[in-house]
N, C-alpha and C positions, 0 to 999 in steps of 0.2 A: 341770280337764282342758282343756288348750289345744288341742283338736282342732278343726280347721275342719269345720263341719257342713254347709256349704251343698251339698257334693257327695255327701252321704250319702243313702242310701235312707231312707224313712220308718221302716222297721224299725230301721235302724242309728241314726237320730236318737233314737228312743225308748230304745234300749240305751245310747246316750251319756248321755242325760238321767238314766236310772236309775243309771248308774255315777257320774255327778256327784253325785246325791243321796246315794248310799251313801258316797261319799268325804266329803261334807260331814258326814254323820252320824258317821263315824269320827273326823274332825277334832274335832268337838264332844265326842265321848266322851273323846278323848285330852286335850283342853283341860280338861274338867271333872275328870278323874282327876288331871292334873298340878297343877291349881289346888288340889285337896284335899290334896295332899302338901305338908307343910312342908319347906322346904329346910333341911338341917342347917347350911349356912353362915348362913342367915338367923337360925336359932335361936341359934347359938353366937356369931356375930360381928356380926350386925345388918345393917341395910339397905345401908350403904355397901359392905361386903364382898360382899354378895349381888349387888348391881348391877355392881360391878367384875368379879366372877367371870363373870357372865352376859355382859357386854360383851366381856370377854377371849375367851370362847369364840367369839363371833361375829366378832371381829377376826381370829381365827386362820383363818377361812375365806377371807379376802382379798377378799371381794366388797364389803365395806362397812366403813367406819371409824367406830367408836363411841368417844366420849369422855364420861366422867362426872366432873363436878366438884362437890365438896361445899364450899360456902362457909358460914362461920359455923356449921359443923356440929361439934358436940362428939362425941368418939368414944364417950361413953357413950350409952346409948339415950335418944332424945328422944321416941320413939313407942312405944306398947305393941306387942308382937309381932303382935297381930291387925291393927293398922293397917299395920305394916311389910309384912305379907303382902298386904294389899289394895293398897298402893302398888306392891309388886313385880308383882302381877298386872296393874295398869294399865300400868306401864312395859313389861312384856313384851308386852302386847297392842298397845301403840303401836308397838314395834319390829317385831313380827310384821306389822302392817299396812303399815309403811314398806317392809319387805323384800318383801312380797307385791305391793304396788300402786304404789309411788311412783317407782321407778327412782332412788332417792337414792344418792349416793356416800358421804355421811356423816350421822351423827346426833350431836348434841351435847346433853348433858343437864346442866343446872345446877340444883343444889338449894341452897336458902338458907332460913334461918330469919329472918323479918322480924317484929319485934314478937312476937306470939304465934301467928304463922302459919307453916306449912311451905309453902314456895313451890318449885315445880318448873317449869322452863322446858325443854321438849323441842323441839328444832329439828332440821330436816333440809332438804336441798337438792333434794328430789324434788317430785313432784306431791302436793299435800295436799288436805285437805278444809276447808270453811268452817264457820263456826258454824251457818249454816242447814242444811248437810248433816247435821251432828251432831244438831241439834235436831229434824230431820225424818226420823229413821231409820225405815225401813219395818218393819212388823211381821213380815214373812216372814223367811226364812233370810238374806237379804242384810243385811249390817251386823251380823252376830252379834257380832263382836269389839267393835264400837262400842257395841252394847247392853250388853255386859258391862262396858265402861268406865263407861257411864252408871250402871248399878246399883252398881258399886263406888264411884263418886263419892258416891252417896247414903249408903253405909256410912261414908264418911269425913266426912260432913256438910260437904262442900266444893263447889268449883266447878271446871269446866274450860272454857277458852275456846280455840277454834281460830281462828287468824288467820295472816296473813303478818306478818313482822317489819317494822320501819320501813324497811328497805332494799327491801322488796318482792320479795326473792329467796328468803328462807327461810320455809318453813311452820313454824308452831309451835303447840304446845298448852301453855297455862299452867294449872297445877293449883295450887289454893290450898285448904288446910284447916287447922283448928286443931291446935296442938301440944299434946301431952298433959302436958308438964311432969313427967316422971318421971326418976328418976336410976338406976334399977336395971333388970335384965332381967325386967320384969313381963310377964305375958301377959294 
């Protein structure tokens, strides 16, 4: 709730705070519910199609340009469906954070398979966080999305590193986790 509170009465400030807390609860409930639903696109066509569809929907709004590139990525499944779902949750949470906080004009996502690792480089031109910010996420409601990312990275048995790219202009998150080496639509 982007309401300026400095000119509000004490009663109105308390109401504002209560409204903000209720809104955060609703947002968390919607996130949890949506994360528990498996996307039909993900189930039927895999990670590449799911992310391309998601990015396409956001691109249609006109406020942000998203591009997703899959390098060395075979069109058969490389990850089990459960891992694809976790990766999708992480990417959607990163996109949500960029939209909500960074004032970015574009997001560029590159996914690659290197040796036996799945590597994702997520870059944007807005304001970003550092690795210290991520490592020191507070225990209260602040940083809920980042805490979700952290717990999802544990599920992937991987790592995520937040930094600026070599140019110092783009913020990025680099995600690395092991590939499953599967060739069918397993779950």
